[in-house]
C-alpha positions as CSV (number, residue, x, y, z in Angstrom):
1,X,-58.5,-69.9,-39.0
2,X,-56.0,-67.3,-40.2
3,X,-53.0,-68.6,-42.1
4,X,-50.8,-65.6,-41.7
5,X,-48.7,-65.3,-38.6
6,X,-46.8,-61.9,-38.0
7,X,-43.7,-62.2,-36.3
8,X,-42.6,-59.3,-34.0
9,X,-39.8,-57.2,-35.4
10,X,-37.3,-54.8,-33.5
11,X,-39.1,-51.8,-32.1
12,X,-38.9,-48.9,-34.3
13,X,-38.5,-45.3,-32.8
14,X,-42.2,-44.1,-34.0
15,X,-45.0,-45.7,-34.3
16,X,-48.4,-44.6,-35.8
17,X,-52.3,-44.6,-35.2
18,X,-55.2,-43.7,-37.1
19,X,-56.7,-40.3,-35.7
20,X,-60.1,-41.9,-35.5
21,X,-58.3,-44.2,-32.7
22,X,-56.6,-41.1,-31.2
23,X,-60.0,-39.8,-31.0
24,X,-62.1,-42.7,-29.9
25,X,-64.0,-43.2,-26.8
26,X,-63.0,-46.1,-24.5
27,X,-61.8,-46.5,-21.1
28,X,-58.9,-49.3,-20.9
29,X,-55.9,-49.8,-18.4
30,X,-52.2,-49.1,-18.7
31,X,-51.7,-52.3,-19.5
32,X,-53.9,-52.7,-22.3
33,X,-52.8,-49.7,-24.1
34,X,-49.5,-51.1,-23.8
35,X,-50.5,-54.1,-25.7
36,X,-52.1,-52.2,-28.2
37,X,-49.1,-50.1,-28.8
38,X,-46.8,-53.1,-29.2
39,X,-49.5,-54.6,-31.6
40,X,-49.6,-51.2,-33.6
41,X,-46.0,-51.1,-34.1
42,X,-45.9,-54.4,-35.7
43,X,-48.6,-53.3,-38.2
44,X,-48.0,-49.8,-38.7
45,X,-46.7,-50.2,-42.5
46,X,-48.6,-53.4,-43.1
47,X,-50.7,-53.5,-46.2
48,X,-54.8,-54.1,-46.2
49,X,-54.8,-57.9,-45.3
50,X,-57.1,-60.5,-47.6
51,X,-57.9,-62.5,-44.6
52,X,-57.2,-62.3,-40.8
53,X,-53.6,-62.3,-39.2
54,X,-52.5,-63.4,-35.7
55,X,-50.1,-61.3,-34.0
56,X,-47.6,-62.7,-31.3
57,X,-46.7,-60.7,-28.2
58,X,-44.2,-62.3,-25.6
59,X,-45.3,-62.0,-22.1
60,X,-41.9,-60.9,-21.2
61,X,-42.3,-58.0,-23.7
62,X,-45.4,-57.1,-21.9
63,X,-44.3,-57.1,-18.6
64,X,-41.2,-55.1,-19.6
65,X,-43.3,-52.4,-21.3
66,X,-45.2,-52.1,-17.7
67,X,-41.7,-52.8,-15.8
68,X,-43.9,-55.1,-13.6
69,X,-44.2,-59.0,-13.2
70,X,-47.5,-60.0,-14.3
71,X,-48.7,-63.4,-14.6
72,X,-49.8,-64.9,-18.1
73,X,-53.3,-65.1,-16.8
74,X,-53.5,-61.4,-15.8
75,X,-52.1,-60.5,-19.2
76,X,-54.6,-62.8,-21.0
77,X,-57.6,-61.4,-19.2
78,X,-56.3,-57.9,-20.1
79,X,-56.2,-58.7,-23.6
80,X,-59.8,-60.5,-23.7
81,X,-61.5,-57.8,-22.3
82,X,-60.6,-55.7,-25.3
83,X,-62.8,-58.4,-27.3
84,X,-66.4,-57.8,-28.7
85,X,-67.2,-54.2,-27.4
86,X,-65.7,-51.1,-25.3
87,X,-64.4,-48.9,-28.2
88,X,-66.8,-46.4,-29.8
89,X,-65.0,-44.7,-33.0
90,X,-66.1,-42.3,-35.2
91,X,-66.3,-43.7,-39.2
92,X,-66.1,-41.1,-41.7
93,X,-67.1,-43.2,-44.4
94,X,-70.3,-44.0,-42.3
95,X,-70.6,-40.7,-40.9
96,X,-71.2,-41.9,-37.6
97,X,-70.0,-43.8,-34.8
98,X,-69.4,-47.8,-34.6
99,X,-69.1,-49.5,-31.2
100,X,-67.0,-52.6,-31.3
101,X,-64.0,-54.6,-29.7
102,X,-60.7,-54.0,-31.1
103,X,-59.6,-57.6,-30.8
104,X,-61.4,-60.6,-32.2
105,X,-59.4,-63.2,-30.4
106,X,-56.9,-63.4,-27.8
107,X,-55.3,-66.9,-26.7
108,X,-52.3,-68.6,-25.2
109,X,-49.6,-69.9,-27.6
110,X,-48.6,-73.3,-27.8
111,X,-45.5,-75.3,-28.3
112,X,-42.5,-73.0,-29.3
113,X,-45.0,-70.0,-28.5
114,X,-46.1,-71.1,-25.0
115,X,-44.7,-67.9,-23.5
116,X,-46.5,-65.9,-25.9
117,X,-49.9,-64.0,-26.4
118,X,-51.9,-64.6,-29.6
119,X,-54.2,-62.2,-30.8
120,X,-55.9,-61.2,-34.0
121,X,-58.1,-57.6,-34.5
122,X,-61.7,-57.6,-35.2
123,X,-62.3,-57.1,-39.1
124,X,-64.4,-54.0,-38.3
125,X,-61.3,-52.2,-37.2
126,X,-59.3,-53.1,-40.1
127,X,-59.8,-50.0,-41.9
128,X,-58.2,-47.9,-39.0
129,X,-55.4,-50.2,-38.7
130,X,-53.9,-50.9,-42.4
131,X,-52.7,-48.9,-45.2
132,X,-53.0,-45.8,-43.0
133,X,-51.1,-43.5,-45.2
134,X,-53.0,-40.2,-43.9
135,X,-54.9,-38.8,-41.2
136,X,-52.7,-40.6,-38.7
137,X,-50.9,-39.9,-35.3
138,X,-47.4,-40.2,-35.0
139,X,-45.6,-40.8,-31.7
140,X,-42.7,-42.4,-30.0
141,X,-43.3,-46.0,-29.0
142,X,-41.0,-46.3,-26.0
143,X,-42.4,-42.6,-24.7
144,X,-46.3,-44.0,-24.9
145,X,-44.9,-47.4,-23.3
146,X,-43.5,-45.6,-20.7
147,X,-46.0,-43.1,-19.6
148,X,-47.6,-44.7,-16.0
149,X,-51.2,-43.2,-16.2
150,X,-53.8,-44.3,-19.1
151,X,-54.9,-40.3,-19.2
152,X,-51.3,-39.4,-19.8
153,X,-51.2,-42.0,-22.6
154,X,-54.0,-40.5,-24.0
155,X,-53.1,-36.8,-23.8
156,X,-49.7,-37.7,-25.3
157,X,-51.2,-39.0,-28.4
158,X,-53.9,-35.9,-28.7
159,X,-50.8,-33.8,-28.6
160,X,-48.8,-36.0,-31.0
161,X,-51.7,-35.6,-33.2
162,X,-51.2,-31.8,-34.0
163,X,-47.2,-32.0,-34.3
164,X,-48.0,-31.4,-38.1
165,X,-49.4,-28.2,-36.9
166,X,-46.5,-27.1,-34.6
167,X,-44.1,-28.1,-37.4
168,X,-45.7,-25.9,-40.1
169,X,-45.8,-23.0,-37.3
170,X,-42.2,-23.2,-37.1
171,X,-41.6,-23.1,-40.8
172,X,-44.0,-20.3,-41.2
173,X,-42.4,-18.3,-38.3
174,X,-39.1,-18.7,-39.5
175,X,-40.1,-16.5,-42.5
176,X,-40.6,-13.7,-40.3
177,X,-38.7,-11.3,-38.3
178,X,-37.7,-12.3,-34.7
179,X,-40.1,-9.9,-32.9
180,X,-43.1,-10.1,-35.3
181,X,-46.5,-10.4,-33.8
182,X,-47.7,-12.4,-36.8
183,X,-46.0,-15.6,-35.3
184,X,-48.4,-18.4,-35.3
185,X,-48.7,-20.7,-32.1
186,X,-49.9,-24.6,-32.2
187,X,-53.0,-24.3,-29.8
188,X,-55.4,-27.1,-29.5
189,X,-58.9,-26.5,-28.1
190,X,-61.2,-29.0,-26.9
191,X,-64.4,-28.9,-25.0
192,X,-64.3,-30.7,-21.3
193,X,-67.5,-33.1,-22.5
194,X,-65.4,-34.3,-25.6
195,X,-62.4,-35.1,-23.1
196,X,-64.3,-36.8,-20.8
197,X,-66.4,-38.7,-23.6
198,X,-62.9,-40.0,-24.9
199,X,-61.7,-41.2,-21.8
200,X,-64.7,-43.1,-20.8
201,X,-65.6,-40.5,-18.0
202,X,-69.1,-39.8,-18.8
203,X,-72.3,-42.1,-19.9
204,X,-73.9,-40.7,-22.7
205,X,-77.1,-42.8,-21.8
206,X,-77.4,-41.4,-18.5
207,X,-75.3,-38.3,-18.2
208,X,-73.6,-39.5,-15.1
209,X,-69.9,-38.3,-14.8
210,X,-67.2,-39.7,-13.1
211,X,-65.5,-36.5,-12.2
212,X,-68.3,-33.7,-12.4
213,X,-66.0,-31.7,-10.4
214,X,-63.4,-29.7,-12.7
215,X,-61.1,-29.7,-9.3
216,X,-61.0,-33.5,-9.5
217,X,-60.6,-33.6,-13.1
218,X,-57.5,-31.1,-12.8
219,X,-56.3,-32.7,-9.9
220,X,-56.6,-36.4,-10.9
221,X,-56.0,-36.5,-14.7
222,X,-54.8,-32.9,-16.0
223,X,-51.9,-32.1,-13.7
224,X,-50.4,-35.6,-13.3
225,X,-50.4,-35.8,-17.1
226,X,-48.8,-32.2,-17.3
227,X,-46.2,-33.6,-14.9
228,X,-45.5,-37.1,-16.8
229,X,-45.6,-35.8,-20.3
230,X,-43.6,-32.8,-20.0
231,X,-40.9,-34.6,-17.8
232,X,-40.7,-37.9,-19.8
233,X,-41.4,-37.6,-23.6
234,X,-40.3,-35.3,-26.5
235,X,-43.3,-32.8,-26.3
236,X,-43.6,-29.9,-24.0
237,X,-46.6,-28.0,-23.4
238,X,-49.0,-25.9,-21.5
239,X,-52.7,-26.4,-20.8
240,X,-55.2,-23.8,-19.2
241,X,-59.1,-23.9,-18.9
242,X,-60.8,-21.5,-21.0
243,X,-61.9,-18.6,-18.7
244,X,-65.9,-18.9,-18.5
245,X,-68.2,-16.1,-17.7
246,X,-69.0,-15.2,-14.0
247,X,-70.9,-18.0,-12.4
248,X,-70.5,-20.4,-15.4
249,X,-68.8,-23.9,-15.1
250,X,-65.3,-24.2,-17.1
251,X,-66.6,-26.2,-20.3
252,X,-63.5,-25.5,-22.5
253,X,-59.7,-26.4,-22.3
254,X,-56.7,-25.0,-24.5
255,X,-53.4,-26.9,-24.9
256,X,-50.5,-25.1,-26.3
257,X,-47.7,-27.0,-27.8
258,X,-44.2,-25.3,-26.6
259,X,-41.8,-27.8,-28.3
260,X,-41.0,-31.0,-29.7
261,X,-37.7,-32.3,-29.7
262,X,-36.3,-33.4,-33.0
263,X,-39.3,-32.2,-34.9
264,X,-37.1,-30.8,-38.0
265,X,-36.1,-34.3,-38.5
266,X,-39.6,-35.7,-38.9
267,X,-40.1,-35.2,-42.6
268,X,-42.7,-37.5,-42.9
269,X,-45.1,-35.7,-40.7
270,X,-48.5,-34.4,-41.8
271,X,-47.8,-30.5,-42.1
272,X,-44.2,-30.7,-43.0
273,X,-44.9,-27.6,-45.4
274,X,-47.1,-24.4,-44.8
275,X,-50.2,-25.3,-46.9
276,X,-51.6,-27.9,-44.4
277,X,-51.6,-25.6,-41.5
278,X,-55.1,-24.0,-42.5
279,X,-56.9,-27.3,-42.8
280,X,-55.3,-29.1,-39.5
281,X,-55.9,-25.8,-37.4
282,X,-59.8,-26.1,-38.5
283,X,-60.1,-29.7,-37.7
284,X,-59.4,-29.3,-34.3
285,X,-61.4,-31.6,-31.7
286,X,-63.7,-28.9,-31.1
287,X,-64.8,-28.9,-34.5
288,X,-65.1,-32.5,-34.6
289,X,-67.1,-32.4,-31.6
290,X,-69.5,-30.1,-33.3
291,X,-69.9,-31.7,-36.3
292,X,-70.8,-34.9,-34.0
293,X,-73.2,-32.8,-32.1
294,X,-74.7,-31.5,-35.2
295,X,-75.2,-34.8,-36.9
296,X,-77.1,-36.1,-33.6
297,X,-79.5,-33.0,-33.7
298,X,-79.9,-33.6,-37.5
299,X,-80.9,-37.4,-36.8
300,X,-83.9,-36.0,-34.9
301,X,-84.8,-33.5,-37.4
302,X,-84.2,-30.6,-35.6
303,X,-84.4,-27.5,-37.7
304,X,-81.1,-26.4,-39.3
305,X,-81.4,-22.7,-38.2
306,X,-82.4,-23.8,-34.7
307,X,-79.2,-25.9,-34.5
308,X,-76.8,-23.4,-35.5
309,X,-78.2,-20.8,-33.3
310,X,-78.0,-23.5,-30.4
311,X,-74.7,-24.5,-31.3
312,X,-73.5,-20.8,-30.9
313,X,-74.9,-20.0,-27.7
314,X,-75.6,-23.1,-25.6
315,X,-73.1,-25.1,-23.8
316,X,-72.4,-28.2,-25.7
317,X,-72.6,-30.4,-22.4
318,X,-76.1,-29.0,-21.9
319,X,-77.1,-29.7,-25.3
320,X,-76.2,-33.3,-25.1
321,X,-78.2,-33.6,-21.6
322,X,-81.3,-32.1,-23.5
323,X,-80.9,-34.7,-26.4
324,X,-81.0,-37.5,-23.8
325,X,-84.0,-36.2,-22.1
326,X,-85.9,-36.0,-25.0
327,X,-85.0,-39.2,-26.6
328,X,-85.9,-41.1,-23.4
329,X,-89.3,-39.2,-22.6
330,X,-91.9,-41.8,-23.6
331,X,-94.7,-38.8,-23.8
332,X,-92.8,-37.0,-26.5
333,X,-93.8,-38.1,-30.0
334,X,-92.4,-35.6,-32.5
335,X,-88.9,-35.3,-30.5
336,X,-87.4,-33.5,-33.2
337,X,-90.2,-30.5,-33.1
338,X,-89.7,-30.5,-29.3
339,X,-86.2,-30.6,-28.9
340,X,-86.1,-27.6,-31.6
341,X,-88.6,-25.5,-29.2
342,X,-86.5,-26.4,-26.4
343,X,-83.2,-25.4,-28.1
344,X,-84.9,-22.2,-29.5
345,X,-86.4,-21.0,-26.1
346,X,-82.9,-21.6,-24.5
347,X,-81.0,-19.6,-27.0
348,X,-83.4,-16.9,-26.8
349,X,-83.2,-16.9,-22.8
350,X,-79.2,-16.6,-23.1
351,X,-79.6,-13.8,-25.4
352,X,-81.7,-12.1,-23.0
353,X,-79.3,-12.6,-20.3
354,X,-76.3,-11.5,-22.2
355,X,-78.3,-8.0,-22.4
356,X,-78.8,-7.7,-18.8
357,X,-76.6,-5.5,-16.7
358,X,-73.3,-7.0,-16.1
359,X,-72.8,-5.2,-13.0
360,X,-75.9,-7.0,-11.4
361,X,-75.3,-10.4,-12.8
362,X,-72.5,-11.6,-10.9
363,X,-74.1,-10.6,-7.4
364,X,-77.2,-12.4,-8.2
365,X,-75.3,-15.5,-9.3
366,X,-73.0,-15.5,-6.4
367,X,-76.1,-15.2,-3.8
368,X,-78.0,-18.0,-5.7
369,X,-74.8,-20.4,-5.8
370,X,-73.7,-19.7,-2.3
371,X,-77.0,-19.8,-1.3
372,X,-77.5,-23.3,-2.6
373,X,-74.2,-24.6,-1.0
374,X,-75.3,-23.0,2.3
375,X,-78.9,-24.6,2.1
376,X,-77.7,-28.1,1.5
377,X,-75.4,-27.9,4.3
378,X,-78.1,-26.4,6.9
379,X,-80.7,-29.2,5.5
380,X,-78.2,-31.7,6.3
381,X,-77.5,-30.3,9.5
382,X,-81.1,-30.4,10.5
383,X,-81.2,-34.3,9.3
384,X,-78.6,-35.0,12.1
385,X,-80.6,-32.8,14.5
386,X,-78.0,-30.0,14.8
387,X,-78.2,-26.3,14.1
388,X,-75.7,-24.1,12.7
389,X,-75.1,-22.5,16.1
390,X,-74.5,-26.0,17.6
391,X,-72.1,-26.7,14.8
392,X,-69.3,-24.0,14.7
393,X,-67.4,-25.8,11.9
394,X,-70.4,-25.9,9.5
395,X,-69.0,-23.5,6.6
396,X,-65.8,-26.0,6.8
397,X,-68.1,-28.7,5.7
398,X,-69.0,-27.2,2.3
399,X,-66.0,-28.6,0.3
400,X,-67.1,-32.2,2.2
401,X,-70.8,-32.2,1.2
402,X,-69.6,-30.9,-2.3
403,X,-67.3,-34.3,-2.6
404,X,-69.9,-36.4,-1.1
405,X,-73.0,-35.4,-3.3
406,X,-71.4,-34.2,-6.5
407,X,-67.9,-36.3,-6.7
408,X,-68.5,-39.6,-5.3
409,X,-72.7,-39.9,-5.6
410,X,-73.2,-40.5,-2.0
411,X,-76.8,-40.7,-0.9
412,X,-78.1,-38.4,2.0
413,X,-77.8,-41.3,4.5
414,X,-74.0,-42.3,3.5
415,X,-73.0,-38.8,3.8
416,X,-75.1,-38.2,7.2
417,X,-73.3,-41.5,8.8
418,X,-69.9,-40.2,7.7
419,X,-70.3,-36.5,9.1
420,X,-72.0,-37.5,12.0
421,X,-69.4,-40.0,13.1
422,X,-66.0,-38.5,12.4
423,X,-64.3,-35.2,12.9
424,X,-63.7,-32.6,9.9
425,X,-60.2,-33.4,9.9
426,X,-60.4,-37.2,10.0
427,X,-62.9,-36.8,6.9
428,X,-60.4,-34.7,5.0
429,X,-57.6,-37.0,5.8
430,X,-59.9,-40.1,4.4
431,X,-60.8,-38.1,1.4
432,X,-56.9,-37.7,0.7
433,X,-56.8,-41.5,0.8
434,X,-59.6,-42.3,-1.2
435,X,-58.5,-39.7,-4.0
436,X,-55.1,-41.7,-3.8
437,X,-56.5,-44.8,-4.0
438,X,-58.8,-43.6,-7.3
439,X,-55.8,-42.1,-9.0
440,X,-53.8,-45.2,-8.6
441,X,-56.8,-47.4,-9.7
442,X,-56.6,-49.6,-6.8
443,X,-60.4,-49.3,-6.1
444,X,-63.0,-48.6,-8.8
445,X,-65.0,-45.6,-8.8
446,X,-68.0,-46.8,-7.5
447,X,-70.0,-44.9,-4.7
448,X,-70.6,-47.7,-2.5
449,X,-67.1,-49.1,-2.8
450,X,-65.7,-45.7,-1.9
451,X,-68.3,-45.4,0.9
452,X,-67.4,-48.8,2.2
453,X,-63.5,-48.3,2.2
454,X,-63.9,-44.5,4.1
455,X,-65.8,-46.3,6.5
456,X,-63.1,-48.8,7.1
457,X,-60.0,-46.0,7.1
458,X,-62.1,-44.1,9.6
459,X,-62.7,-47.5,11.9
460,X,-66.6,-47.0,11.3
461,X,-67.1,-50.6,10.3
């Protein structure tokens, strides 16, 4: 049993966490995030322990952080679910990912601690918690606690990680004339794939995504976070998708920090002088993702030249999918050689396409895309024994079919049942209700649960 007990101290304005935790892959609730924030605030300057330490958090303090009245049992259950698993963290020392829980134990206090939660951290995570003197993210504890959405909290952490870059840009820009074109901007590039993996929105084993449609990702995560962070924290920022080639889906995002209130007073931030700018900019999330993907391909013994060419030309999300398929194909013996051949052929194909007439390509892509959507709708209409002529609003059903099949992963039977039983107006109202329930985490993102909830809303039970 641990001998040391850490007693909560008054909250400082700033708290910090290792960058590996900022970039880690997990999906936990806003309540669980706040429990971690309160714990991190207790240990942020603690030396590396010689033995496990137990930490105390009062249930009242936790409830105040969420402005809610949760039972002790609910809070205890939230903490217990962070034991043993759920977090995937990149370990620089091991040059690979480790999967672990952050907590090793969570229990009710006794005696004078009866109104407290007592927890201790998993030893695997100690290197990311104690004696963190470099590679850390510094942020306002109160702002982090006050953000309502778990995704807003994660994006706020990501932006805070690059405050040092922003400050270095300010220092450098002050040395230039007011209208100089050489001024630097703090821009963070991250792929959609990496963002989804961090937020636990994509299963790397199956490739299944929670929000495959970018419109859903934008509506449910990016826009709400934009409004919440810009209106309630010290950071002002803008974001935009990196415009893809015609016919291609959005695969990259760009975040630009506009202002950080009080940045001049933060002398202990990395990047407080000009020198670190280059290093910090070169270690953006996009570079981190490339390194991790390269490592995955190297483990399969794919030829180095093929890897370099593939990473330049093939969307990284597509490479992830190719790796998954090859790794799980029981008929392929030499997986590295086979995957290398696939990547080489794909790279050549992309090079060939890029040399075709740019005037002709958009038309071909547009026809193919529209044709696929229309074929899907007509196919569904035939299954319902309707013809396009009988269904004057068939084109209005394009977004509905897209939502059902690509957003919520409905079966054809489920989609046909809803569409054949309700009007377009009723279905669209139902979709709005489900989107709101999902955004507020009042129902889980499970196709069967969504289907039953939609049926109930449309009075089809």
